[in-house]
C-alpha positions in Angstrom: 9.1 -4.0 9.2 5.6 -2.8 9.8 4.0 -2.6 13.2 1.9 -5.8 12.7 5.1 -7.7 11.7 6.9 -6.3 14.7 4.1 -7.3 17.0 4.3 -10.9 15.7 8.1 -11.0 16.0 7.9 -9.7 19.6 5.2 -12.3 20.5 7.2 -15.2 19.1 10.5 -14.1 20.5 9.7 -12.5 23.9 5.9 -12.8 24.5 4.0 -15.3 26.5 2.1 -18.2 24.9 -1.3 -16.4 25.3 0.0 -13.4 23.2 1.1 -15.8 20.4 -2.2 -17.6 20.5 -4.2 -14.3 20.4 -2.2 -13.1 17.3 -2.9 -16.4 15.4 -6.6 -16.4 16.6 -7.1 -13.0 15.0 -6.0 -14.4 11.6 -8.6 -15.4 9.0 -9.7 -18.9 9.4 -7.9 -21.7 7.6 -8.0 -25.5 7.7 -5.1 -25.7 10.1 -5.4 -22.5 12.1 -6.6 -24.3 15.3 -3.5 -26.6 15.1 -1.2 -23.6 14.6 -2.8 -21.9 17.7 -2.2 -25.0 19.8 1.5 -25.1 18.6 1.9 -21.4 19.4 0.9 -22.2 23.0 4.1 -24.2 23.6 6.8 -22.9 25.9 9.3 -24.5 23.6 10.2 -21.9 20.8 11.0 -24.7 18.3 7.4 -25.8 18.6 5.8 -22.4 18.7 7.6 -21.4 15.5 6.0 -24.3 13.7 2.6 -22.8 14.5 3.6 -19.5 12.9 5.1 -21.3 10.0 1.9 -23.3 9.5 -0.4 -20.3 9.5 2.0 -18.5 7.1 1.9 -21.5 4.7 -1.9 -21.4 4.9 -1.9 -17.8 3.6 0.6 -18.2 0.7 -1.2 -17.5 -2.5 -4.5 -16.4 -0.9 -6.2 -13.2 -1.7 -4.3 -11.1 0.8 -0.6 -10.9 -0.3 0.0 -8.2 2.3 -1.0 -10.6 5.1 1.2 -13.4 3.6 4.1 -10.9 3.4 3.6 -9.8 7.0 3.5 -13.3 8.3 6.4 -14.6 6.2 8.6 -11.6 7.1 7.8 -12.0 10.7 8.5 -15.8 10.6 11.8 -15.2 8.9 12.8 -12.6 11.5 11.7 -14.8 14.4 13.8 -17.7 13.1 16.9 -15.4 12.8 16.5 -14.2 16.3 15.8 -17.7 17.7 18.8 -19.0 15.8 20.9 -16.2 17.4 19.6 -17.2 20.9 19.4 -21.0 20.6 21.4 -22.1 17.6 19.8 -24.1 14.7 17.3 -25.8 17.0 16.1 -29.4 16.9 16.4 -30.7 13.3 17.6 -27.3 12.3 14.0 -26.0 12.6 15.1 -22.3 12.8 17.3 -22.6 9.7 14.8 -24.6 7.6 11.8 -22.5 8.6 13.7 -19.3 7.8 14.5 -20.6 4.3 10.8 -21.6 3.8 9.7 -18.2 5.1 12.1 -16.4 2.7 10.5 -18.4 -0.1 7.1 -17.3 1.1 8.2 -13.6 1.2 9.4 -13.9 -2.4 6.1 -15.5 -3.4 4.1 -12.7 -1.8 6.2 -10.0 -3.4 5.9 -11.6 -6.8 2.2 -11.6 -6.6 2.0 -7.9 -6.1 4.6 -7.6 -8.1 7.4 -5.8 -6.2 10.7 -6.9 -7.8 12.8 -4.2 -6.2 11.6 -5.4 -2.8 12.4 -9.0 -3.7 16.0 -7.9 -4.5 16.3 -5.9 -1.3 15.0 -8.8 0.8 17.2 -11.4 -0.9 20.3 -9.2 -0.7 19.8 -9.3 3.1 18.5 -12.9 3.5 20.7 -14.9 1.2 24.0 -14.2 2.9 22.6 -15.2 6.3 20.9 -18.3 4.9 24.1 -19.4 3.2 26.1 -18.6 6.4 23.9 -20.9 8.5 24.1 -23.8 6.0 20.5 -23.6 4.6 20.1 -25.6 1.5 16.5 -26.7 0.8 15.2 -23.4 -0.6 18.5 -21.9 -1.7 18.1 -22.8 -5.4 14.6 -21.2 -5.6 15.9 -18.1 -3.9 18.9 -17.7 -6.2 16.6 -18.2 -9.2 14.1 -15.6 -7.8 16.9 -13.0 -7.5 18.0 -13.6 -11.1 14.4 -13.5 -12.3 13.7 -10.3 -10.4 16.6 -8.6 -12.2 15.2 -9.9 -15.5 11.8 -8.4 -14.7 13.4 -5.1 -14.0 15.4 -5.2 -17.2 18.7 -5.5 -15.4 20.3 -8.1 -17.7 23.9 -7.5 -16.6 23.1 -7.9 -12.9 21.1 -11.1 -13.7 24.1 -12.5 -15.7 26.4 -11.6 -12.8 24.3 -13.4 -10.3 23.9 -16.4 -12.6 27.6 -16.6 -13.1 28.2 -16.5 -9.3 26.1 -19.6 -8.8 28.5 -22.5 -8.3 28.6 -24.8 -11.3 27.7 -27.8 -9.1 24.4 -26.1 -8.2 23.7 -24.9 -11.7 24.2 -28.4 -13.1 21.6 -29.8 -10.6 18.7 -27.7 -11.8 17.5 -27.2 -15.4 16.0 -23.8 -14.5 19.5 -22.4 -14.5 20.0 -23.5 -18.1 16.7 -21.9 -19.0 17.7 -18.7 -17.3 21.0 -18.7 -19.2 19.1 -19.0 -22.5 16.7 -16.2 -21.6 19.6 -14.0 -20.5 21.6 -14.6 -23.7 18.5 -13.7 -25.7 17.9 -10.5 -23.6 21.6 -9.5 -23.9 21.3 -9.9 -27.7 18.4 -7.5 -27.8 20.2 -4.9 -25.6 
């Protein structure tokens, strides 16, 4: 983690509301930044994290993938720490926000593109997300891992990860069938 990411993690796990607000106030303006700043002022961590998540979502796909990566990585780490301290949180906010943040990390890394970093991040994030019962972004993250291996020309690893996806999950999303066809074509060229 970079120092900016660490600063955000510290503010949202240990810092006072004013520190969280100052960090979000320093971000480039977005349509919902003011709401995010108000949420960050809460003494309730499950509300404050929604502010960080909101400002992170505002920066996904913008012209500064490094800022998006910093915010998404920080949000993911904050959620993990808050989960360790408080459990899943109301409506599983820490688990669900961590999954969404993981998706944002992958989106930022794809835009650069940094496929090795995607694999490193997902190798660490996926086991934790699966262990805490996250489901809503799991398919996208599993697919992102397979696609990163494909982009790096690592067909055998991509096939291995695709084979490890439970059949029940593979049958629910046509993207897995598309990946299988791409992998079979790539394996035939190797």
